C-alpha positions as CSV (number, residue, x, y, z in Angstrom):
1,M,12.5,-11.4,-25.5
2,S,13.0,-11.2,-21.9
3,E,10.5,-11.3,-19.2
4,T,10.3,-9.5,-15.8
5,R,8.2,-11.2,-13.2
6,V,6.1,-8.9,-10.2
7,K,4.9,-11.3,-7.8
8,P,3.6,-9.9,-4.5
9,D,4.5,-11.5,-1.3
10,P,1.8,-11.5,1.1
11,A,3.9,-11.7,4.1
12,K,5.2,-8.4,3.2
13,A,2.0,-6.6,1.9
14,E,-0.6,-7.3,4.4
15,P,-1.6,-5.4,7.2
16,Q,-0.6,-7.1,10.5
17,T,-4.0,-7.6,12.7
18,S,-2.9,-10.6,15.0
19,K,-2.9,-9.4,18.9
20,S,0.4,-11.2,19.1
21,T,2.0,-9.4,16.1
22,A,5.9,-8.4,17.2
23,V,7.3,-5.3,16.1
24,A,9.8,-7.0,13.9
25,N,6.8,-8.6,11.7
26,L,5.8,-5.0,10.4
27,A,7.2,-5.8,6.8
28,L,6.6,-3.3,3.9
29,F,8.7,0.0,4.1
30,Y,9.4,-0.8,7.8
31,K,13.1,-1.5,8.6
32,N,13.5,-1.3,12.4
33,P,10.1,-0.3,14.0
34,Q,10.5,0.2,17.4
35,P,7.9,1.2,20.0
36,L,7.6,5.2,20.2
37,S,8.9,6.6,23.4
38,A,9.5,10.2,25.2
39,Q,12.8,8.8,26.5
40,L,14.2,7.4,23.5
41,H,12.6,10.1,20.7
42,G,11.9,13.0,22.7
43,H,13.7,15.1,20.6
44,W,12.7,13.7,17.1
45,R,11.0,15.4,14.6
46,L,9.3,14.3,11.4
47,R,9.9,15.8,7.7
48,E,6.3,15.4,5.6
49,G,5.8,14.9,2.0
50,N,8.3,12.7,0.6
51,V,7.1,9.2,-0.5
52,G,10.4,8.0,-1.9
53,F,10.3,5.0,0.4
54,A,7.4,3.7,-1.8
55,A,9.3,4.3,-5.2
56,D,10.1,0.4,-5.6
57,T,7.2,-1.1,-4.5
58,A,4.7,-2.5,-7.2
59,Y,1.6,-3.2,-4.7
60,I,0.3,-1.9,-1.9
61,P,-2.1,-3.2,0.8
62,V,-5.5,-1.8,0.8
63,T,-8.5,-1.8,3.2
64,L,-12.4,-2.0,2.6
65,S,-13.1,2.1,2.5
66,E,-10.5,2.7,0.1
67,F,-11.8,0.6,-2.5
68,A,-14.0,3.3,-4.5
69,L,-10.9,5.4,-4.4
70,V,-8.2,2.8,-5.5
71,V,-10.2,2.0,-8.6
72,R,-10.0,5.3,-9.8
73,D,-6.2,4.8,-10.3
74,Y,-4.9,0.9,-10.1
75,P,-6.2,-2.7,-10.6
76,L,-7.5,-3.9,-7.1
77,L,-6.2,-7.7,-7.1
78,F,-6.0,-10.1,-4.0
79,A,-3.0,-11.8,-2.6
80,Q,-2.9,-15.5,-3.6
81,S,-2.7,-17.5,-0.2
82,T,-4.9,-15.1,2.0
83,A,-7.1,-12.9,-0.5
84,A,-5.9,-9.8,1.0
85,P,-6.7,-6.9,-1.4
86,L,-3.6,-4.8,-3.0
87,A,-3.6,-1.9,-5.2
88,L,-1.2,-2.9,-8.2
89,L,1.0,0.1,-8.7
90,G,3.5,-0.8,-11.6
91,L,4.6,-3.7,-13.7
92,E,8.3,-4.0,-13.0
93,R,8.8,-3.9,-9.2
94,Q,8.3,0.0,-9.4
95,N,5.8,2.3,-8.2
96,L,4.6,4.1,-11.5
97,F,3.0,7.1,-9.8
98,V,6.1,8.1,-7.9
99,S,8.5,10.3,-9.1
100,D,11.2,12.5,-7.5
101,G,10.0,11.5,-4.0
102,M,6.7,12.8,-5.0
103,W,3.2,11.0,-5.2
104,E,1.6,12.1,-8.4
105,D,-0.9,14.8,-8.4
106,H,-4.7,13.5,-8.1
107,A,-4.0,9.9,-7.7
108,Y,-4.9,8.3,-4.8
109,I,-2.2,7.6,-2.0
110,P,-3.2,4.4,0.0
111,A,-3.6,4.7,3.4
112,Y,-0.9,2.3,4.2
113,V,1.6,4.8,2.5
114,R,0.1,7.9,4.5
115,R,0.7,6.2,8.0
116,Y,4.4,5.5,7.3
117,P,6.8,5.5,9.4
118,F,4.4,4.9,12.1
119,S,2.2,2.1,12.7
120,T,0.3,0.4,16.0
121,I,0.6,-3.0,17.5
122,R,-2.2,-4.6,19.6
123,L,-1.2,-5.2,22.9
124,E,-1.7,-8.6,24.6
125,D,-5.1,-9.3,26.4
126,D,-6.7,-6.6,24.5
127,K,-5.0,-3.6,26.6
128,G,-5.0,-1.1,23.7
129,F,-2.6,-0.2,21.2
130,A,1.4,0.6,21.1
131,M,2.7,3.1,18.8
132,V,5.6,2.2,16.9
133,V,7.9,4.1,14.5
134,D,10.5,3.1,11.5
135,T,13.7,4.4,13.2
136,E,15.5,4.3,10.1
137,S,13.1,6.4,8.1
138,E,14.8,9.0,6.3
139,R,12.1,11.7,7.0
140,L,12.8,11.6,10.6
141,V,15.2,14.5,12.1
142,K,17.0,13.1,15.0
143,D,19.3,15.9,15.6
144,P,18.3,18.1,18.7
145,A,19.5,21.2,17.3
146,C,17.5,21.0,14.0
147,E,14.1,22.3,13.9
148,D,12.8,20.9,10.5
149,G,9.9,19.3,10.5
150,V,6.9,18.7,13.2
151,A,7.8,17.4,16.6
152,L,6.8,14.2,17.8
153,F,6.7,15.4,21.6
154,D,5.8,18.4,23.7
155,L,8.1,17.8,26.6
156,D,7.3,14.2,28.0
157,E,3.8,14.1,26.5
158,P,3.0,13.3,22.4
159,S,2.6,16.3,20.4
160,S,-0.7,16.9,18.9
161,F,0.5,15.8,15.8
162,T,1.3,12.5,17.1
163,R,-2.0,12.2,18.8
164,Q,-3.7,12.7,15.4
165,V,-1.2,10.0,14.1
166,M,-2.1,7.4,17.0
167,D,-5.8,8.0,16.2
168,Y,-5.4,7.8,12.4
169,C,-3.2,4.2,13.2
170,E,-5.9,2.9,15.2
171,A,-8.7,3.5,12.7
172,F,-6.3,1.8,10.2
173,H,-6.0,-1.4,12.2
174,R,-9.7,-1.5,12.7
175,E,-10.2,-1.2,8.9
176,A,-7.6,-4.0,8.6
177,L,-9.7,-6.1,10.7
178,A,-12.7,-5.5,8.7
179,T,-10.8,-6.1,5.6
180,Q,-9.4,-9.4,7.0
181,A,-12.9,-10.9,7.6
182,F,-13.8,-9.7,4.1
183,S,-10.9,-11.8,2.7
184,E,-11.9,-14.7,4.8
185,A,-15.2,-14.9,3.2
186,L,-14.2,-14.5,-0.2
187,K,-11.9,-17.8,0.5
188,A,-14.6,-19.5,2.3
189,Q,-17.0,-19.1,-0.6
190,D,-14.5,-20.3,-3.2
191,I,-14.9,-17.3,-5.6
192,L,-11.5,-16.6,-6.2
193,V,-9.3,-17.9,-8.9
194,D,-5.6,-17.4,-9.5
195,R,-4.4,-15.4,-12.4
196,R,-1.1,-14.3,-14.5
197,A,-1.0,-11.2,-16.4
198,D,1.4,-11.5,-19.4
199,L,1.9,-8.3,-20.9
200,T,3.8,-7.5,-23.9
201,L,5.6,-4.0,-24.3
202,P,6.1,-2.5,-27.5
203,D,9.6,-3.2,-27.4
204,G,8.7,-7.0,-27.0
205,K,9.7,-7.3,-23.4
206,I,7.3,-9.7,-21.7
207,L,6.1,-8.6,-18.2
208,G,4.7,-11.5,-16.0
209,I,2.5,-10.4,-13.1
210,D,1.6,-13.5,-11.0
211,G,0.7,-14.7,-7.4
212,F,-2.5,-12.9,-7.3
213,C,-6.3,-13.6,-7.5
214,I,-9.5,-12.2,-8.9
215,V,-13.3,-12.9,-8.3
216,D,-14.5,-15.4,-10.9
217,A,-17.6,-13.7,-12.2
218,E,-19.5,-17.2,-12.7
219,R,-18.6,-18.2,-9.6
220,F,-20.0,-15.2,-7.8
221,S,-23.0,-15.3,-10.1
222,K,-23.6,-18.7,-8.6
223,L,-23.5,-17.7,-4.7
224,D,-26.5,-19.1,-2.3
225,D,-29.2,-16.3,-1.9
226,H,-28.5,-16.2,1.7
227,V,-24.9,-15.4,1.2
228,I,-26.0,-12.6,-1.4
229,V,-28.3,-10.9,1.2
230,D,-25.7,-11.3,4.0
231,W,-23.2,-9.6,1.8
232,H,-25.3,-6.7,0.6
233,R,-26.3,-5.8,4.2
234,K,-22.3,-5.7,4.9
235,G,-22.0,-3.6,1.7
236,W,-19.3,-6.2,0.1
237,L,-21.2,-6.6,-3.3
238,G,-20.4,-2.9,-4.1
239,L,-16.8,-3.8,-3.2
240,I,-16.6,-6.9,-5.5
241,S,-18.0,-4.7,-8.5
242,F,-15.2,-2.1,-7.6
243,H,-12.8,-4.9,-8.0
244,L,-14.0,-6.1,-11.2
245,A,-14.2,-3.0,-12.9
246,S,-10.8,-1.9,-11.7
247,L,-9.4,-4.7,-14.0
248,E,-9.4,-2.2,-16.9
249,R,-6.8,-0.3,-15.3
250,F,-4.4,-2.8,-16.5
251,S,-4.1,-1.0,-19.7
252,N,-3.3,2.4,-18.0
253,L,-0.6,1.0,-16.0
254,M,1.1,-0.3,-19.6
255,K,0.6,2.9,-21.1
256,R,2.2,4.5,-17.9
257,N,5.0,1.8,-18.0
258,S,6.1,2.4,-21.5
259,A,6.3,6.3,-20.9
260,R,8.5,5.6,-18.1
261,R,10.8,3.4,-19.9
262,Q,10.9,5.8,-22.9
263,T,11.7,8.6,-20.6
264,L,14.7,6.8,-18.9
265,S,15.9,5.6,-22.1
266,E,16.0,9.3,-23.7
267,P,19.7,10.2,-24.2
268,I,20.5,13.3,-22.0
269,T,21.8,16.3,-24.1
270,N,23.8,19.4,-22.9
271,A,22.5,22.9,-24.8
272,K,25.4,24.8,-26.0
273,S,25.0,28.5,-25.4
274,K,25.8,30.6,-28.3
275,K,28.2,33.5,-28.4
276,G,28.0,36.8,-29.8
């Protein structure tokens, strides 16, 4: 029997929140992120809709405000080294919710995906944020003669669309900071345990999912009273309940994975027209 392993790489999966974060450190999806400027990108436009860039990604970082939405569709796990929350989207280094460049209807699309190809970096000395764009994104239209998509600039000023994106990315950055505080608290209380999931498909193939942690229910139940009160006031207790409930979504991923593999293995037949 063959085995496929999916192991999240925290360095590529987590939102970058440090003030000194360099543009080059933006990882997941981003190939060549650069500061957005009217001088260099004044005539660029953006095609909306296609999420093919996320088709080969089995996990996506998420923020605290997304937990209630994420757990409807995906297992919610924590990265092994940093406890950053991750939505597991597939079992074989692929996103089981993306097909032909489209995310499945009615399934939640994480904010990390929706902000691409844009992001923000925090400027030194708390001087605000700077917008960056992945200049190699296939959604960007760089031909000044092409009017497909929405304009990034209106003359030398950011377009209304770009201003909205900037607000969105700044909000995401703030959410990432709050999420980082939650992750650090989980680690400080030592309630996370390493887990590996070995899933056997109907054809006998074993899928190994490792490199992640879950909250240990017994350790969680033994938290000191003052910690429980503090976490309750911060709204963190409910988030942990969402996480534990989401582990039931593993069975849904197995069904999706089997259906995807079956579809890919089906032979393509050419229908012949009848004459007469």
